[in-house]
N, C-alpha and C positions, 0 to 999 in steps of 0.2 A: 658547569649549570650553580647557579647560588642556593643555600638552602633553603630560602623561602619561597623561590621557586618549587623545587622538589616538595618541599613543605602542600604548595598549592595541589599541585601535579597527583601527591597523594591521596588527597582530599578526594579528589574531582572524580578518582581510582575505585575509591573506598565508595561512595556514591553510583556508582554507576554501578556497581557489584552488587551492591542494596537493589539498585531497582529502582529507586526512589525518583522523585519528578517534584519539581517548585509548583507548590501550590496554584501561581497563574499559568502554568499548562492546563490546558480545557481537558476538564476529566482527570487529571493528574497523571494523563496518559505521556511518554516518553514520546520526542520526535525522530528519534534516531534507533536502529534495530542494534541488535548486540547479540552474540552467538551464547545465547545461555541453553542451559537443559531443558528441555520440554519439561518436566518434571524434574520438583526439585524440596524436598527431600521426595521420595515411594512413598507410594499413600499404600495405605493398608485398606481395600476393600473388604467389609464386614460381610457376615452372611451376605457374601457375591452370588452362593446358588441361586438367593430366592429372586433372584432379578434374572433368572434364567428357566428354559421351557415351560414346564407346563405355570407355573409359578407367574412365569410374564405372562401370562395368559388371561391366568384368572386374579391377577393381581392382588396376588400372597403380599408381595412385599410394602402392599399400602395398607397394612393393617398394625397398629401399633404393639402386637404383641408375638408378631412372627418370628424375631431374631431370636437366635441362640448364643451370639457374642456381644451386643447390646440392644437396647430397649430406648424405644420411640417413650420420651419421659416429656410428656406435657406439664406444666406446674402452674402455680397461682400464684399473684404476683402479693404477696407481704411480707413483712417484719420477720418470716424466720427464713426465706428463701432470698432475700434483697441482701448486699452487702450489708458487712457491720457498721461501716462509716458512712453517716448521711447523707453526705456530697454525692458518692459514689451510687448511695441508693436514688437519689434524687436524680442521677445523670441520668439511669438504667429507667426510671418513670418516665424521663421526656423522650426518652429515645422512643420509649414504644409507642407516644401521645406522638411524636413525629410519622413513627411508620406507619401508625391505623388508617390515619387519615391523611395524608404527605400532601396532596392537592389544596388543602384548605388551614393546614396546619403550618405550613410555607410558600403561598401562593405566588411570592415574590423571585420564589425557585423553582416553582413546577407549571409548564408551560401547556401544561392541560388537566385533563378533566379524571388522573390513573393518582393512585397511591401507592404505598406499595404494598397492602393489603390486595391488590386487586388480584395480586400475582399466586402472593404466600399467604394469603388466609387470613381472617381474623377482625378484627369489629373495625367496616369501613360502612357507619351509618349512613350514610345518601345510597350505599348499593344492595341492605339488607345481608351484608357479610358481617354474620354475627357469629359463625361457628369457633368458640374458643380465641385465646390472643392471637394478634396477628404473630403469622410466622409458627404456629400451633398446630395446624391443619393438613396433618396428613395427607389427605387427598388432592392436597393443592402442590404449592414446592413450598415445603415447610423450610423455615432457615435452623432448625433445632440442629445442632453441629458444624452448620456454615462457616461461623468460624474457626473452628478447630481444624477444619482443612485449608488453611490461609494462611500463608500465604500461599500462591498459586501462579502456574503459568499461564500466558494466556497467547494464543498464537495469530486474535483478532488485534493483537499490538506488537507481538513476540518481544516479549517482558514478564518480568515478576511484577506481580500486583496485590498490595496488602485488602484487608478487609476495606478501610478507608477508600481507597482508588477502587474498588468492585463499586461501594456504594457510589461513588461520583460517574461511574459508568454507566449506572441505572439512572440516574438522573439523565445525565447528555441524553441518554437514547428512552427507554422505558417512557422518562416523566418530560422529557424533549424540554429540558430548560433552556433550548438554545430561544427559543421564544417566550421566555418569562423577562420579568423585570432586570431580576439580576444573575441570571444564570446559576451554574452550579454550583453549589456550597465551596466554601474554599476548604481546603484538605483540614486545616488545622481549625475549622470554627466551630465552636461548642455545638453546632446543629451534628455537625459530622459526629465528634466526640460519641456526641449521647448516641447516636442509631451505633457507631460502632458499640457504647457500652451495650447496646440492650442487646445487642447480636451474642455478646460473648456470655453475658447472663443464659442464656437460650442456648447454649451449646455447651454450658456445667456440665461434668461428666464424660462429654465424648469424649476419645484420645486423641492429641493432639496429633494431624496428618492421619487422620483416620475417615476415612469414608463409609459414611453408614448406610442399609440397603434401604434406607427410605431416600437417598439422596437422588437428585438433578431425574431427569426424563428417559425413559425406556423410546428409543430411538427406532423405526424401524428394520429390519435386518433381511438380506437374502428375499427371499419370496412375498415378505410382508411388505417389503418398499417394493414403492413404484419409482419409474423412472421419473423425471422432472418433467419431459417432454409428453409424458402419459397420464398426468395427472388431472383431472376433467372439473373445470371449477365449473363449469354449468351443471352437471349432476351436482355439485356442490351447494349449487345456486339454488336446487330440489331441496337438498337435505338440511340449506340454511333456515329456508320456512318452516319446514317440521321439526327442529332441535333446535333452534338456539333464539328466533325473532321474536318470540313471547317474550324474552329477558331483554335481548340485546337490540328490538327496535326491526324490524323491519326494511330501513336506509341503514343499518349499524351503527346508531349515533346512541345507541344505550334509551334506556328508562331509569328516569328516577322511580332509584326505593327498589331498583332491582338489579341492572346490569350496567357497566362501564362501554363507552365507546368503541368499537374493534376497529374502527376504519376512518380518515378523517379529523377536522382538525383538534381535534380532541383526545385523538388515539396518542399511542404511542409512535414513534418516528420510522424511517426505515434503515435506520443503522441497530434498530433492536434486536435483539435475540429474538420474539418473537416475532418479528417480521420475516421469518428462514423458515421454510416448508415444512422441514418434518420436525423443525422443535415445537410448531403451536399444532401441527396433527395430533403431536406425542401429547401436549396441554391435554387439547379436546380431547382424547379416548382418554386420559388417568383420570382429568379434574374435574369435565365438565357434564351434564350442568352443574351448577354449585350448588350442594347441596344432596346432589344425585349423580355420583361419578358415574363413569363405569358406560352410562347409557350410549357413547358412540362407540363402541368397544371395536366393531370390524377400522381393520386399517386399511382397506379401500374409503369406508365414508370417512374416515376422520382425515387424512392424506387430502379427497374431494374438495369437503369443508373448508380447510386449511388452504388450498388452491383457491376456492372463493374470495374469501377473507382477503386474503393477501395480494389477487388479484387488484384491488383497490387503491384511490388514492392517499396519500398518508404523508405527514411533515416531511421532507426530506433532512437528514443528517447532513449539517454541513460540510463535518468532515469525513464523509464514508469512503473518499477513493483515496484515504490514507490508512485504513482497516486492510489486514490481511496483504501489509506488503510485499513477504517472501511467498507466501502458499499460493495466494490468491484465494479472492471469496472461495466457500464450497459451496456446491452445485445448487447447495436450497436456499445461498442466496439472492433470489430471482431480484430484490431489488437492486443488482448492482450491474451497471452497465459491462462491467468485465465477464459476467457469470454469463449474461445476456449474450453478449459476443460470442464466449467458448460453445454457448450452444443452441448456435445460427440464427438468434433473436435480433431483431434491432428495439424491443421492445420487450419489459417484462412478457414472459410467457401466458400468464395467467390472466395482464390484463388483455391482452390481444386474441386470447379465444372469448373471452367475456366480450370483448368488442366484437369482433362479428357476430356472434352469438345476438348482439343487440342488446346486451344486457347492458345496466349501468354501473359506473365503476365511482363515480362520486358518492356523493351523499344523499341523494333518490331516493325511493321508496322500491322494493320489488317487490312484485305482483308473481301471481303466479304465472300472471298473460305473458309476461318476460320472458317465460322459460319456452324455446322453439319444442319443435312435437319430438325431434329426433336428437335427443343428446347423447344417444351413444357416438355419434357424428365427433364430440369433443373429443374421445379418449386419446386421438391420434393427434400428432405434435403439432400439424399447421403453420409452421412456421413460412412457409412459402403462400399461403393463403392473403390474399388483400381483404381491408377492412372497408365496408362502403360507406363514404361519406368523409 
C-alpha cells in the first residue's frame, strides 16, 4: 500500500473517531453506526439527590439556589459579562437574537412558527414569553450548562454529537426545517457558530462534562409511569380544555401573543423529542402553563394530556426510519411505525383511541360535546377495536 493511500486512510479513521459529519449530511448526522461508548467521558451529575425522593415531587430542583455544588446563575448581557473581543461579543449577541425569535430571525431555515425560546424559555414577543433571556428560565428547559456537557452520545443515531450538531438536530425536528426554503443551516454557517457562541456564554462557570441539577426533565418511573397502552388521551382531551386551551387554543394551533401550536403544520414534527410520550408529559408537568409551572403536577394527568397532544397530525420527519438504528425507538416513540408494531397497533395508539372516541385528530376545534361520557373506557389498550368510518 503506498504512502499517500495510508495517509488518506489515517484521515478517514480520525474523522470517524471524532464523530464528525460532513456539513452536507442533513442535521450533521452520520449515515453509518459505529461501536463507540455510550457515554464519553463519564458525566459528573451535580446535586443528584435533588432529582430524587421528595425533591422530585415538590420540584426542589427547579429552584435556582437549591444546589450545593453548583448554582444556577442567569446573567445580564453587558460589556462586563461578554467576551472582551468585539467580534466574539457580536457573535454572542447575534446568537441570542437568533434563538429568542428563531422563526422570524431565520425564516428560510424554519418550517413552522416555533423558536428556541418555545422550549427553553426567554424572550419571544409573539407569545408573551418574556421571563428573562432565552435559555435562562429554570422552569423551562434551561440551556445554562448545556454546552459544558457536550459532546455527548446520542442513541437516536448511535454517534457522538457536538453543540452545533445538536442545534442542527433541533432545526431538523423541532423547527421542521425540511419544510423551509433553505433547510437546516450548514454546520459551519455564521448563524450556527453564533448560536454555539451564545450557548457557550450561557454555560460559563459550569464545569466541563458536569451535568447540573436543573438539566433535563424528570421522566416518570415505577408506579408513576403508565404503560403506553394505558395512557388515556380521551381523558387528556378533557384536561386539555381545562388547563391548556386558553393559551394554545381549542384547536391546538396556538394563540397570537400567548402560546404556539402544539400539533398541525406549524408545530414540531414527529421526529422531535417532544413527540415522545414521556418526554412531553415531563415537560407539561415541569414547565406548563408558562409563567405558572407545576400546575399539572399529577403524573396521570400530565401523561394523559401528552397522549392527547401526540395523538394528532403533525409533519412527518422524512428521516425518521433512520433513527435508533440498533436499539430501536423507545416505547414512548408512538409516531414510529416500529414502536406501533411492537405495541400491537397498526397506527399511533393515541390517535386510534381518539378516533374510536370520535375526537378530531387534525386542526379542528375541540368542544366539550366531543368528549364521550364513558371516559374511563379508554384506559385500556383497545388495539383490537375497529374505528367507525
